N, C-alpha and C positions, 0 to 999 in steps of 0.2 A: 465469572464467565458471562457471556451475553445470552439473553433469553432468545430463543428462536422466534417467539411471537413478536418481539420488538424489531426484528430485522428480516422478517419473512420476505418483504419486497426486495431486499438486497440480493436475495438468492437468484432472482430472475434477471439481474442486470448483465449485459454482455461485456462487462469489464470486471477485472479482478479487484476485489476490495479486501484488504487485510488491516486488522486493527490490533494494536498491542497496548499494554499499560505502560506506566512511566518507568517500569523496570525492564521494559522491552519484552515482556512475556506476552506471547500471542494469545489474544482473547477470541479472535474471530477471523475466519476466512469464509468468504461466500463461495458458492459452487464453482464459479469461474476461477477464483484464486486457488481453490483446492485442485482443480484440473491443471492449472499452470504449474503448481508446486507438487504435482503427484509423485515425481521422482524422489522428492525429499520427504514424502510422507503425507501430502495432502492435508485432510482434516486432522490427521494425527499430529500435525505441528501445533495444534492448539495446546497451550500450556508450556510450549518450548520457547527458548530465547531467540527472538528475531535477529539479534546481532550475529548469531551463529550461522545464519543463512546468507550473510554478506561478507565480502572481502574487507580487509582492514581499512582501506581508504573510504569505503562506503560506510563503515561503522562510525568513523569520525564525522561524516556528514550527518548521519542519523542522530548522533549525540547532539550536534549543533542544532538540528531541527527541534529536538526534544527540549533543548534549553530555551526554546521560545524564539529562536532566531527565525529568519525567513524560511519559507518552505523550500524544498529541494525539488526542482522541476526540470525534467530533461527528456530527450527522446533516445531510444535505442533501436538497433536493428539486429535481429538474430534469425538465422535461417530464412532470410528474405522477408521477414515480417517486421514492420516498423511499429514501434509502440511509443506512446506518451506515458510518462511516469510522473505522478504527483505525490509527494510525501510532505505531510505537515503535521504539526502537533494538534491535538484536540485538548480542550481543557475543561476544568470545573472551577467555578468561582475565580476565574482569571489566572489560574495556575495550570501549567501543562499536566495533563493526566495520562497522556499516552500519545501514540503516533498512528496516523492513518496513511495507508498507501493505496492509491488507485492507479491502475494501469489499464490501458486499452489500446487496441490496434488502430493505427491511422494509415491512410493511403500514402503511397510513396510520394505522390504529388498532392500536397494539401493546399486547397484554396485559402487565401487570406483576404479578408475584407476590412476596410477601414470605414467605420461608421461615424456619422456626425450627429 
């Protein structure tokens, strides 16, 4: 499991952060992730299989991300709230060790800037 001392600052972020190991066992949910996933158990999901929280098509994508392929990045809208979701593997010594998912609300109209 993840030490609360190591991730104390994550608890205050206004985005949902979920971390699992390479067997898709949930290691950590910050406070926002626990709120978003309250219906499914919130912090009680720690130790559970992340794949069980997703439909079959999403499970395939998560396995691909875990295998070291490109991250899975997309937007969703639910109940009038638009979110950005970023899923990527995290590693140890160059090998995938788990998966990180970060999601946060975004405005319906999001400004886009091209910088040089």
